[in-house]
C-alpha positions in Angstrom: 0.0 0.0 0.0 1.6 3.3 -1.1 1.5 5.8 1.6 1.4 9.5 2.4 4.3 11.8 1.5 4.4 15.4 2.8 7.1 18.0 1.9 8.0 21.5 3.1 6.7 20.9 6.6 9.1 23.2 8.2 8.6 21.5 11.6 10.7 23.1 14.4 12.3 21.5 17.5 9.7 20.9 20.2 6.8 20.7 17.8 5.0 17.4 17.7 3.7 15.4 14.7 0.7 13.4 15.8 -0.1 10.4 13.5 -3.2 8.3 14.0 -3.9 5.4 11.7 -5.2 1.9 11.4 -2.7 -1.0 10.9 -4.0 -3.3 8.2 -5.0 -6.8 9.4 -2.4 -8.5 7.3 0.5 -6.0 7.8 3.9 -7.4 8.2 5.2 -3.9 9.2 4.6 -0.2 8.7 7.0 2.7 8.5 7.1 6.4 9.4 10.0 8.4 8.0 10.9 11.9 9.0 13.7 14.1 7.7 14.9 16.5 5.0 13.8 14.4 2.0 13.5 10.8 0.8 17.4 10.4 0.9 17.8 11.8 4.4 15.8 10.5 7.3 16.4 11.7 10.8 14.1 8.9 11.9 12.9 5.7 10.2 10.4 4.2 12.6 9.6 0.6 11.5 7.3 -1.5 13.7 7.6 -5.1 12.5 4.9 -7.7 13.3 6.8 -10.4 11.3 9.4 -9.1 8.9 13.0 -9.8 8.1 13.3 -12.1 11.2 11.9 -9.6 13.6 8.7 -10.4 15.5 6.9 -7.6 17.4 9.9 -5.3 17.3 10.3 -1.7 16.6 13.3 -0.9 14.4 14.6 2.7 14.3 17.3 4.0 12.0 18.5 7.0 10.2 19.5 7.5 6.6 22.0 10.1 5.3 22.6 10.6 1.5 20.8 7.2 1.0 23.1 5.4 3.4 21.4 3.7 6.3 22.9 4.0 9.8 23.0 1.4 12.6 19.6 0.0 13.5 18.3 0.4 17.0 15.7 -2.2 18.2 13.0 -1.7 20.8 11.1 -4.5 22.5 8.2 -2.3 23.6 5.5 -3.1 21.0 2.0 -1.5 21.7 0.8 -2.1 18.1 -1.8 -4.6 16.9 -2.7 -5.7 13.4 -6.2 -4.4 12.5 -6.2 -1.8 15.3 -5.9 1.9 15.5 -2.5 3.3 16.5 -1.3 6.7 17.6 2.2 8.2 17.8 3.5 11.7 18.6 7.0 12.5 17.4 9.1 15.5 18.5 12.7 16.3 18.2 15.5 18.6 19.5 19.1 19.0 18.5 20.2 15.8 20.3 17.3 13.3 20.0 13.9 12.4 18.6 11.2 11.3 21.1 8.4 9.0 20.0 5.4 8.8 22.3 3.6 5.5 21.6 0.1 4.3 22.5 -0.1 3.3 26.1 2.3 5.9 27.5 5.4 4.3 26.2 8.2 6.5 24.9 11.3 5.8 22.8 14.2 8.0 22.2 16.5 7.9 19.1 19.6 10.1 18.6 19.3 13.1 16.1 22.2 11.7 14.1 21.7 14.2 11.2 21.6 17.2 13.7 18.6 18.6 11.9 17.1 21.8 13.1 13.9 21.4 11.1 11.9 18.5 9.6 10.6 19.1 6.1 9.6 15.5 5.0 7.1 13.0 6.3 6.4 9.6 4.7 4.0 7.0 6.0 3.8 3.6 4.5 1.5 0.6 5.0 -0.8 2.5 7.4 -4.3 3.7 6.8 -4.1 7.4 8.0 -7.0 8.6 10.1 -5.5 11.9 11.2 -2.4 14.1 11.3 -1.8 16.9 13.8 1.0 19.4 14.1 1.4 21.0 17.5 
């Protein structure tokens, strides 16, 4: 399922991107990418139900000039296939914070040292709402 792509967001540190969506019943994974453009992600958030050997694991990564960084895996997994999910993503100069459903939070380093986010891409998720605070 092709997803949503937004450009020219001009999101500043401290602002939150709220994403609400429904995970397809047959989803192996879904992805939320934030960054400068499709070649530079400050955050690749990839919850995997059963993909590439990962079961119920959130894989986070960054990508700079189309080169992937080192993956970080999280065992907290509040997502269910066929269910609604919500995340709130904010960043500052040192890290990205992702608030997950059920009061879980993960942190990922701001490896690209971005001071604004212009690009959002969401794949394999049926979007129900987007909020920028």
